[in-house]
C-alpha positions, 0 to 999 in steps of 0.5 A: 583450545580455546583459542582455536575454536574463537578463530574458527567461529571469527572464519564461520562467520566472515566467510557466511558473512560473505555469502551474503554479500554474493549476488544470488544467480539469476536461475530457476534454482534459486528463483521461481519465476512467474512472467509474461517472458523472460531472458537471462542476459548479459547487459554493460557488463552485468549478467541480468534478467530481462523480466517483462510485465510478472515477477521473481520471488527467491525460493525457501526465503525467510526475510526479517531484518537486513539489506536487499540490493540490486542493480536495475535498469529501466526505460522511461515508460510507464511501470512499476517496477520494484520489491516486496520483502516479509511477504506473507499471504496477501501481506507485505511490504514494498518499495516501487519505482515509477520511472514513468515519473522520473523528476516529479514528487511521486517517482517512486513508492514505499507502501504496503501491501494490505490484504492484496490491494496497495493503498496508494491512495491514502500512503501518498506524499513526500512521507512515502515518497521522493522527486528522483530522475533516474537514469537513462540508459544506464545501471541505477543500483538500489538498497533498502535497509529493513530493521524492526518497525522501519525501513530507508531506501538509498539509490545510486549508492547515497551516502544518505538515506533518499526516504525513510518511513514506518513498516505497514506490518507487525515484524514477521519474517516473510518472502522476498519478490522483484516485480518486472517494468510491466509491459515495457520490462526492465532489467535486473542484476546483483540482487544481494540479500544479507540478513547481518547487517540492518543499520539504520541511519538518520531515520527521519521519516516525514510526517503527514497533515491531519484532517481536523475534527475526521470521525474517528472509528467506522464499523463496518459490513461484510462485503456484498456485489456492489449490483445491490446498491442499483434497486433502490426498493430492495436497499432495506434488504440488502442492509437487514442482510448484512453482518457486522461487528468488525470496526475499522479506524483512522489512519494518519489522521486522515482515513479508515482503511477496510482492507485491514479487515476485508479482503476484497480478491479472496473467491468471494463475491462482493466488493461492496461493503457499508460503512456505518455512524450513528448521530445523535441529535438534540432537535430536528436539524440541517448538519454538513457532513464533508467525505472523501472515499474510495473508489466509489460511494453510495451514502444512505441515511437513515435507509433512504440513498441521498449520494452517488459518487465516483472518485476512482482512478481517471474517473474524471481526467485522464491525470487523475489520482483518485487519492483520499480527501474531503473534496465530496460533502452532501448535506443531512437532514437529521431527526432529533435523536438517532440516526444511522448513516451508511457508506456504501464504499466499492472498490477497484484497485488503489485503496478501499478508504473512507473518511468524514468530519461534521464540520460543525458537531454542536449538538451533535453525538457521532458514535 
């Protein structure tokens, strides 16, 4: 009897595992399809879906650990086809491809969607992407392995992972969806999700060069509309009407991510917050302050605006990414005692970010 039961259990395990290895049918029974256009059609020997400017989401998905595999057929045009997994509301893990950057260091991107913002202007470089020359006019296989706080991606059935990275959220089951390639579109086929296999191999995530002396923590206000900054005579009133209490911390030794605490798009007006530090000086003096931000900033010292800048995507030339770094600086005329520095940071997309440091902190205390 026990032998029979054991044999049945073993059969059931392999049967369920076998089902998991089969491609998920590309139809409206299994998927919610939301796209500008889509076509279910065969392409070069595979049953595929052509997806343009949209997404397909697996119905009733609850993915935690496992393997996500699919085949993709792309054009060498601008687009960002990829997969979201462990999606919960406006938070998700993501890996996507930039076919128009084929062969370049930023040919792809591992990223987290944090309160609706994909902060690639912070999470960039070899820690989160790798150069890869994508095949033209043929299918390419993608495999993503997820386990706990780790993930790896394999392209074209590689023996070793092309990229390993630490995930951006605590491990929590969530949805799975695939995004299209923008207006140019792309094809997907052979989508498989297997929760039984999630072996991480040769996990070796990249490292990021930190900014020495960067401000470790900022207090942030509630959000408000950027246009309120235009009336300098009313600025003190704008500051006085803010609510405070949330704090954001330095990530990767580079910058603090405002979207960790504030949701940009939640049907409430506003795209700007104040990020605040208090500087205690032992005497009246002028100090250089280096900083970075995304996308726009107004610097306010002790209630007076002293600087305004724009670091948004393509604001300085058509190739400019707006990534975060210490690319700006201002001389602060500090008074003896406490000084309040406010950075009014406004966001469109790509990362709601702030960072800064005093190259010379002698005679200063930063809170």
